[in-house]
C-alpha atoms as one frame of an Amber mdcrd trajectory, in Angstrom:
protein
 -28.842 -10.814   4.333 -26.604  -9.657   7.222 -22.761  -8.888   7.114 -20.335
 -11.305   8.790 -16.755 -11.140  10.197 -14.303 -12.407   7.509 -11.414 -14.592
   8.307  -8.415 -13.574   9.229  -5.978 -14.249   6.368  -3.235 -15.695   7.942
  -3.289 -17.469  11.516  -3.888 -15.625  14.383  -0.212 -16.417  15.764   1.479
 -15.659  12.267   2.442 -12.326  12.983   3.809 -12.506  16.374   6.062 -11.389
  18.122   5.055  -7.944  16.785   1.138  -8.872  16.719   0.827 -11.812  19.259
  -2.233 -14.130  18.769  -4.076 -12.653  21.985  -4.018  -9.452  20.505  -5.552
 -10.748  16.927  -7.851 -12.923  18.661  -9.329  -9.900  20.658  -8.542  -7.246
  18.336 -10.098  -9.389  15.274 -13.023 -11.489  16.946 -14.383  -8.784  19.443
 -13.453  -5.445  18.585 -14.136  -6.171  14.897 -17.090  -8.712  15.614 -18.283
  -5.938  17.659 -17.964  -3.229  14.851 -19.942  -6.080  12.529 -22.843  -6.523
  14.758 -23.602  -2.765  15.090 -23.316  -2.411  11.894 -25.880  -4.718  11.298
 -28.162  -3.295  13.907 -27.620   0.190  12.366 -28.170  -1.176   8.615 -32.143
  -2.398   9.614 -32.422   0.920  11.375 -31.401   2.566   7.982 -33.479   0.243
   5.526 -30.202  -1.343   4.196 -30.224  -4.881   5.703 -29.473  -5.809   1.824
 -26.984  -3.201   1.315 -23.027  -3.755   1.280 -20.648  -2.516   3.559 -19.554
   0.385   1.093 -23.513   1.348   0.978 -23.989   1.750   4.319 -20.949   3.831
   5.062 -22.646   5.612   2.070 -25.902   6.085   3.567 -24.698   7.158   6.845
 -22.732   9.539   5.582 -25.106  11.051   3.832 -28.144  11.133   6.769 -25.391
  12.056   9.066 -26.224   8.901  11.874 -23.157   8.925  12.899 -22.657   6.531
  14.834 -23.871   4.246  12.002 -20.826   5.582   9.794 -18.241   4.666  12.695
 -19.200   1.635  13.064 -19.556   0.739   9.360 -16.287   2.228   8.877 -14.235
   0.578  11.315 -15.584  -2.194  10.256 -14.557  -1.814   6.847 -10.898  -0.366
   7.989 -10.366  -3.371   9.781 -11.228  -5.682   6.633  -8.715  -3.557   5.037
  -6.179  -3.785   7.692  -6.043  -7.562   8.309  -5.097  -8.070   4.348  -2.676
  -4.966   4.618  -0.635  -7.221   6.532   1.244 -10.465   6.023   3.757 -12.502
   7.609   5.740 -13.111   4.471   6.159  -9.270   4.379   8.803  -8.759   1.244
   9.016  -5.563  -1.055   7.392  -3.681  -3.658   8.300  -4.380  -7.102   6.834
  -3.245 -10.482   4.716  -0.326 -10.693   3.987   0.038  -7.616   7.846   0.489
  -6.455   8.564   2.723  -9.301   5.660   5.371  -8.364   7.098   4.913  -4.939
  10.163   6.253  -5.773   8.860   8.923  -7.914   6.936  10.332  -5.114   8.943
   9.591  -2.052  12.193   8.705  -3.119  13.060   5.166  -2.087  10.698   2.376
  -0.218  12.479   3.629   3.287  11.627   7.157   2.594   8.066   5.686   2.734
   8.907   3.529   5.861   9.838   6.453   7.171   7.089   9.025   6.832   4.729
   5.875   7.534   6.294   5.863  11.124   6.559   9.458  11.708   2.967  10.318
  10.870   1.759   7.083  12.567   3.606   7.912  16.131   2.527  12.106  15.645
  -0.882  11.263  14.721  -3.266  12.341  18.337  -5.180   9.642  20.036  -7.013
   6.836  17.815  -7.004   6.848  13.814  -5.655   5.433  11.018  -2.473   6.132
   8.966  -2.555   4.693   5.437  -0.437   4.519   2.211  -3.258   6.223  -1.050
  -3.254   6.869  -4.373  -5.019   9.436  -6.079  -4.989   9.747 -10.177  -1.463
   7.926  -9.830   0.039   9.767  -7.235   1.297   8.083  -4.286   0.891   9.983
  -0.859   0.468   9.301   2.791  -3.019   9.773   4.400  -4.205  10.023   8.192
  -7.696   9.649   9.503  -9.218  10.061  12.931 -11.306   7.700  14.951 -13.398
   5.851  12.911 -12.856   7.881   9.819 -12.067   5.677   6.423 -10.816   5.963
   3.051 -13.317   3.568   1.593 -15.304   6.865   0.228 -13.735   9.738  -2.173
 -11.059  10.258  -4.409  -8.281   8.900  -2.654  -7.904   4.940  -2.681  -5.845
   3.182   0.051  -3.337   0.639  -0.666  -2.379  -0.445   2.659  -3.341   1.024
   5.946  -1.959   0.532  10.163  -4.546   0.890  12.485  -3.205   3.285  15.353
  -5.989   2.924  18.226  -4.175   1.480  21.280  -6.232  -1.895  20.975  -3.969
  -2.771  18.205  -0.747  -2.953  19.771  -1.387  -2.131  23.609  -1.177  -5.893
  25.068   2.306  -6.157  23.104   4.052  -3.093  22.918   2.101  -1.315  25.881
   1.947   2.557  25.350   4.847   2.507  22.831   3.154   2.892  19.613   6.475
   3.682  17.904   7.643   0.004  18.778   4.095  -0.986  16.821   5.018   1.133
  13.819   8.789  -0.121  13.577   7.376  -4.159  13.863   5.068  -3.684  11.394
   7.267  -1.324   9.201  10.067  -3.479   9.346   8.450  -6.710   7.762   4.437
  -7.239   7.837   3.196  -4.892   5.172   1.856  -7.207   2.474   2.920  -5.431
  -0.507   1.486  -7.837  -2.954  -1.772  -6.578  -1.555  -0.567  -2.747  -1.843
   0.462  -3.412  -5.525  -2.971  -4.853  -6.549  -4.799  -1.973  -5.102  -2.071
   0.277  -7.272  -3.131  -1.527 -10.609  -7.040  -1.499  -9.747  -7.565   1.608
 -11.685 -10.786   2.088 -12.338 -12.253  -0.692  -9.867 -12.772   0.063  -6.368
 -13.519  -3.075  -5.348 -12.040  -5.770  -2.842 -14.090  -8.484  -3.179 -13.612
 -10.606   0.397 -12.213  -7.790   2.029 -14.823  -5.438   3.866 -17.042  -8.026
   4.678 -19.242 -11.322   4.010 -22.589 -11.873   3.445 -24.206 -14.540   5.950
């Protein structure tokens, strides 16, 4: 069955003023929907109409079908991004907090690195907090690339494409990053991903079957 756009896990005005309702309606309802639609069309051509989004990404990569890969990966990344954000904010605790202290020195130092890497990232893409064999790192992917595949397990991501922030912050990506890092990251989501260990699955996060 074709994939359908997942709902936002909060109201479209819940992240304002850092991310406005207008931005979320456009970003989620138009950009993300467009990636889902193009992924479904590509999946039909690849004979993967009943495949999961992760299976479509993997098949497109193996076949060297860049348009199919880019759209499927962007569909996955956006689903992960919505769940990386929360109006409740909060701070890391438990095992994740201990790993952050071990690998970055402090939550503040991790936030500084995410801010710096996001600001310096050239053109479009994503900045991630990821884990590999229990060790944390900040990673970047460019354009439509993703951490949906491979050994690095994403815990959180921040969208660096201009459509994620331009209506609210114009070309000031640093302002957008500061607002997100100032209290909109869902550390509970990151902690669940960190605790998943060998269970590499995000039910209801990436896409849903119609």
